[in-house]
N, C-alpha and C positions, 0 to 999 in steps of 0.2 A: 123801859125794861130795867129791872134790877137784876144784877148777877152776882152770884155768891160762891167765890172758890173755895174748895176745902180739899184735905186729904194731904197735906204735904207732913213734913215731919223728918225725922233723923234715920239715914239710911246707911250702913256700907256699901262701898265699890261694889259692883256686880248686881247689888238688890234693885228689887223692883219698888214702885210706889203707883198706886193709882190716883191721881186728880180727878176731881168732880166740880162740875160748874153748873151750877143749878139757877134758871131762869125762872122769873117770874113776870107779871106786867102783859104786855101785848103777845101776841101769837109769837110761839118760840120759833115756830119754822117760817117767819118772816127773816131771820137775820141767818148771815154766816158769824159763825164762832170760831175765833181765834184764841190761841195762847200764846203769851209774850213771856219773857222774864227777864230779869235784872238782878245781876250780881254788885256787889259791892264794887263803886267806883267806876263802873261800867255802864254804858247806855241799856236802852232798854232792845231787846232784839226777838226778833221772830222767831214761833218755835212752829208752830203747828195750827192749820184750820182747814175746816169742813164748810163746806158749803149748807146754803139754805135747804135744799134735799138731800143733804150727806152723801149724793153721787161724786162731789168729788172732793178731796183732800189732797192737801200741798203740805210737806215737810221742809224744815232748814234743813241743810247738808248735814249740820254737825249731829242731828238726832236720826236719820233718816236708816231707817232698819233695826233702831232700838225702841221708840216711841210709836205710839198708836193712838189716833184720835178717832173719836168714835162719838154717836148721837143717840140718844132716846128720847124719841120725838115724844110720845107719850107720857114721859115724867119730865120732859122740858129739862133734860141732861145732858150735858158734853163730858166726855171721859177724855181724859190723856194717860194711857197706859204708858209708865215709864221703867223700861228695863235694861239690864246690862249696866246700872247708871254709875256713871266717873265723877271723881271730886269736880270738873269744870261743868258739870251740872247743876253746881249748888247755887242758888239762886231765889228770888221771891218769884213765885209764877203769877202771871195774872191772865183772866178769861176776858175776852171784849167781844162786842157785836157790832155789827155793821147791816145795813141794808144791802150793800152791794157784793162784793167777789168777784170773782169767773176768771180771774187773771191772775198771775202769780205775784205782782205787783200790786192789785187791789188786795189779797189776801195776807201779804206780809208787811204791808206800810203801816203802823200804828195809826198814823194820820188820816188812815181810812176807818178808823173805827169809831162809832157814833156814843157808846157806852161802854164802861170797864167797873169790873169787879174790884172789890179790895185782894191785896195778893196772900197768897200761902206759901210758906217757907219750905223748900226743902233744901236737906242739909245732906253731903254725900260725904262721909270719912272716909281717909285714905287706909 
């Protein structure tokens, strides 16, 4: 499967952005999709994930209540709605796909993901 992330940009503190992850290739509903981010000089960290069916979602504590992940299977796209953005949310955001999931560890570990898209840069100004 090929993944294409988009929707990044520059926004002020408190603003919103919606990231999109468009998938092509194998049947979209086969995969769980996760979002990760990497800030300069830091390791890649988990942000949010959604199960293959869309029935399970998990979030990192740092974004819980502010970010919402959703899926549009008809268009093979997963969205990450980001509200109340903070300067510490500044990072390159990546989407990734895996066959598994089911537990928070499986959803949140980058090692569990089989496919990665290119990143999209989100910059939150103070």
